[in-house]
N, C-alpha and C positions, 0 to 999 in steps of 0.2 A: 687558358680560358678565352673563348672567342666572344668578344663584346662589340656590339655596334651601337654607337650613340647616334640617335636621330634627333636633330635639333632644327626648329624653324629659324631661319636667318635671312633677313632681307638681302637682296643682291647688292644693295648699296653698302651693306655692312660686312661684306666678305671679299677677300682678295687672296690670290696665290702669288707668291714670289719665288722664283727659281733660285737655287743656290748658285752664286756666281762662280764657284770653284768646283764644287762636287755635283756632278750631273745627276747622281742618284738620290740626292736629297732635295727636299722642298720645304718651304715655310708658308704656312697659311695664317691669315689674320682674320678674326671675326669679332664683332660685338654681339654678344648673346644676352638676351633678356633674362633676368634673374629667374623668372618663373619657368623658363625653358631649360635652365642649366640642369643636366641630369645628375641624379644621385648615384652613388656607388662607383665613382671613378677610382681606379686603383691608386693608392698612395705609395706603393712599394718602390717606385723609382726615385722618390724624394727622400733624401736622408734626414730631413728635418720635419717631416710632416706627421709624426706619430703621436704627438701630444694632443690630448683631447681638448685642453683649454690652456691658454697662456695669456700673458699681458698683451702681446701683439694681436692675437685673435680678438680680444675684447675691444681693442682700439678700432680694428677694422669693422667689427660688428657695429659699433657706434657710428662710424663713418657711413656705413651702408644705410642705416636706419635714419640718419639725420641729414645726409647729403645726397639724397636720392638722385637728383638730376645731374650731379657732378661725379658720382662714384666712379664711372668708367674713365674719368680723367684724373681723379685723385689717386686711384689705386693702380698698381703696376700690372695687375691682371694675373692670369694663370697660364702657365706653359705646359703643354701636353706633348708626349711622344705618342705616335700612332704608326700602325703598319700601312694604312691607306686612308686617304681623304677623298670623298666624292661630294660634288655639289650639283644639285638638280635645279637648274635655272628656272624651269617652268613652274615648279612647285615651291621654289625657294626653300629647299631642304638641304641641310648639311649632314652628311653621314661620316662618322669617324670610326674606323675599324681598328680594334685593338685585339691582337691575337695572343699576346703573352703579357700577363699583368706584372711580371717582373721587370719588363723593359718598356711597357706601354702604359701610360697613365700620367699622373702629376709629376712633372720634373721640378717645377718651381711654382710658388704661390699656394702652397699647402695651407697656410694660415688664412688666406683669402677664401679658399674653398671651404674650410671648416667654419669660418664666420658666416658665410652664405648658407651653408647647410644648417647651422644652428638657428639662424634667423627664420628660415623657411619652416623648420621643425616647430619652433616656438609660436610663430605667428602666421604661417602660410595658410592656415585653415580659416582665418578670420573672414567675416563677411560684413562689409565689403573688404576686399583684400587690402592689406597695408600698402602704402605708396612704394615701398622698396621693391615690391614684386615687379614693378614696371621699370626698375633701374636696369642698367646694362653692366656687364663685365667684359673685359678684353680677354680673348683666347688667342694664344699663339700655339700653333700645332706644327710639330716637326715630324717629318717622315724620313725614313732611310737612315736613322741615327742609332739603330740598335747596337752597333759595334762601338759607338762613342758614348754610350749611356752613362758610364761612370764618370768620365771627364766632364760631360755636360752637367750632370747633377751636382758635382763638386763645384764647378765654376759658377753655376747659377745660384748656389747657396752659400758661397763664402765671399761674395763681393761687397758686402756691407762695410762701410768705413766706420771708424769710431765716431759716435755722435758728438755734436757740439757740447751737449750737456755733460757727457762723460769727461771731456777735456776741462770743462768748467769745474767739475768735481775734483779733478786732479789738482787744479789750481787753488783749491780751497775756498771757492766762491760761495759755496752753499753752507759753510760752517755756521753762519749766524742763523740760518733757517733751521738747521739741525738743532742748534741750541734752544731756539724758541719753542721747539716741539718735543724736546727730550723727555719731558714728563708725561707725554700723552700716549695712550695705548696704541694709537695708530702710527706712531713714529717709526715702528719697525716694518711698516708695510709700504714704505715709500722708496721708489727706485731712484738712485742718483747716478747710475751708470747703465749703459746699454747692456741688455742681456739679463738684467735682474728681473726675475719673475715676481713682481710686486703689483698690487692692485692700483697704486697711485704713482704717477711719475712726477718728479720734482718740477717739471715744466708746467704741469697742470696747476701746481701750487702757485707758481709764478704768474700764471694767467689769472688766477683768482685774486692775487694781490694787485695785479694790474687794474682790476675793476675798482680798486680803492686808492690808486696812486695819487699822491697830492697834486700832480700837474693837471689832473682833469677837474673841470668845474662845470659851470652852467652852459657853456658854449662848445666845449670840446669833450667828447665822450670816448670811453675806452673800448670802442668797437673792436679794436685789434685783439683784445683778449679772446674774442670769439673767432675772428677771421684768420689770425696768424699767430700760432704758438711760437714760431721761429722769431717773429718780430718782437714778441714779448721777451724771449730769452736774450735776444740781441740788446734790447733796452736795459735788461737787468745787468748784463755783462759790461755795458758801457758806463755803469755807475760805480766803477772801481778805478782808483787812481793807479799810477805806474808802479806803486808798491804793493798793489793787490788789496788795498784797503777800501771798503765800501764807503761811498759818499753819504753823508748823513741826511741829505735833503730828499732822497728818493724812496726806493723800496724799503731801505733800512728803517725809515720812519714808522713803518707798519709793524715792526717787530713786536711791540707791546700788545698789539691786537690781532696778530696773525692767527693764533689759534681760534679766536672768536670769529674771524672772517671765514675760516674753513668750516667751523661748526654752523655758522650762519648759512652757508651754502647748502648744507644738508637740511637745515631747518626750513629754508625756503622750498627746497625740493619736496620735503614731506608735507609742508603746509599747503602746497598748491592743490593737492587733492581735496582737502577740506574746503578750501575756498571755492573750488570748482563745483563741489557738491552743493555748497550753499547758494551758488549762482543758479542752480537748477540742473546741473549735469547735462547730459546729452540731450535731454528734453528741450532745454532752453536753447542750447547751441543750434540744434537742428530745427527748432521752432515747429516740432511735430505736434505738440499738444500743449494746452495751457497748464500751468501749475495747479495742483490740487492738494490741499492740506490733508485730506483723508487718504488719498492714494499715494501722494508723494511723487516727486519727479524722479525719473530714472537717472542714476549716476552714469551708467554706460562707460564706454571708453572711446575717446577720440582716436581716429585711425592713426594719427601721428605719434601716439604714445607707445612706448615699448613695454616689455615685460618687467617682472620684478627686478629690483636692483638694490645692491647693498649700499647703505649709507656709511661710507668709510670713516667719517670723522665723528659722527654722533653715535654710530652703532645702529643696528636694526636694518630694516629695509623698507622700501616702498613697493606696493603691489604693482603699480604702473609707473614706469620711469618717464619723466618729462624730458624732452630734448633740450640740449644746452642752448639752442637758438631761442628758446623761451626763457630758460632760467637765467642766463647771463645778463640780459638787459634788466630783469627784475632785481637781481642781486646788485648790479652796477648802480641802479637808482638809489639803493640804500646807502651809497657813499655820501648822500646828502645828510645823513645822520652822524657822520664822522668829522670831527673838527681836527684838522691837521695844521692849524695856524700857530699854535702855541709851542712851547718847549716839548710838551708831551702830548701825543694824540689821545683823544678821548671821545667817547660817544656822547652826543648831545642828549639822546634818550636811549633807552634799552632797545636795540634793534630787533631782538627776538620778540619782545612784547609788541613793538610797533608793527611788525609784519603780521603777527597774530590778529591785530586789530584792524589794520588797513591793507593787508596784502590782497584782499579780495578785489580792490580796485585795480591792482596791478595785473592780476590774473585775468580779470574781465577785459581790460584794455589789450592785453596780449592776445587773447582769443579773438577779439574783434579785429585786430590788425592781421592775425593769421587768416581769418576768413577773407579779408580784402586781398591777401596775397596767395590765395588758393591753397590754404592749409599747408604751407611750405615753411617748416621751421628754419631752414637755412636762410630763406628770404627775410624772415622776421629778425633773425640774429644779425643780419647785415643792414637792416633798415635804420638809417640815421634818425629819421623822423620818429621812429618808435622809441629809440633810446632817449631822445629829447623829450618825448611826451611823458614817459614814465618818470624821468628825473624831475621834470617840471611839476608833475602831480605830487610828488613827495615833498618838494620844496614848498609848494602851496599848502599842503596839509600841515607841514611843520609850522608855517607862519600862522595858520588858523589856530592851531593849538596854543602857540605862544601868546597870541592876542587873547584867546579865551582864558588862559591861565592868568595873564596880567589883569584882565577885567575882573576875574573872580577874587584876586588878592587885593585889588584896589577898592 
């Protein structure tokens, strides 16, 4: 099948590199905007690209929709084989010719390609277009490699090393986490080793625990839970002694409330929509029209929100998924409700009821900060000032309620 892909690419974002050994081969590099990445690229040269959906694809999908400006740096990109590559400098057009779909097409990066295709299919039609349509993906295009296609495909797809969390699992470091969740329906849906096709990764659970780690207080905030999964895993592993026993003062302190923390994450996610609607929805956010009790404000959907998403810990789903850059600072602020100073950690008040009653102020503050930062969830999630603000708001609200309760009882 003769296929020609025609892609607009800035001359600043395209380079050709000659093979230093094989004169008949060439390597081309390009940054291609997501909106211009063609559909229908053959996946036949890729031995791992045939699953419609898997855990890796879902992770890449979230990275694309939440880390728009960094996606081309965070993701390894897509490697294609082609029969010929042409670049028209005047019009800045890249043409990739593929004559045989058995050897020309996706060699590596099939999960990335599928994640992008899914995102465009689900949300590419929205008006205005979602921010990820302006993101970029790296393309590496190889020509003259038809005779080496099998070796290339195997080499590109078997190079992954055993993940750190897989080694931690072998060392038994997740046993107390497994024990804490053993009676929950979602316990069977958690991956503890690389390659397990489960909806939730144990590192995600560690990140959620990091939001409530006892070492964080009024001045130090668990921003790393959002910015660095590896750092959270490293912290977790450092809390074991030389005999492999977890130290009691850190993550292990959270074992009695671990399940509640996980369910609280889903509760916050689901509750954001109701608080957003109560604030006036898209009508208030865009300030397009005043509220009207008879007509009602339009809920609408912010362009940074994603499609429907399963709530893995509570069950059910949300119609619009909120980015973790919004959710993590809100959930992290709720650590103000958790007392870790005694022999046994406990909630000062019911965190679920508290978010139902006061979560609106967290959602409002988050959307206001997002507007200041250009509707960029990644920037919101990294904003130290935002984490500080939300935590301070909750501490103040707790103090107000305590004073009110004391006054009423006195």
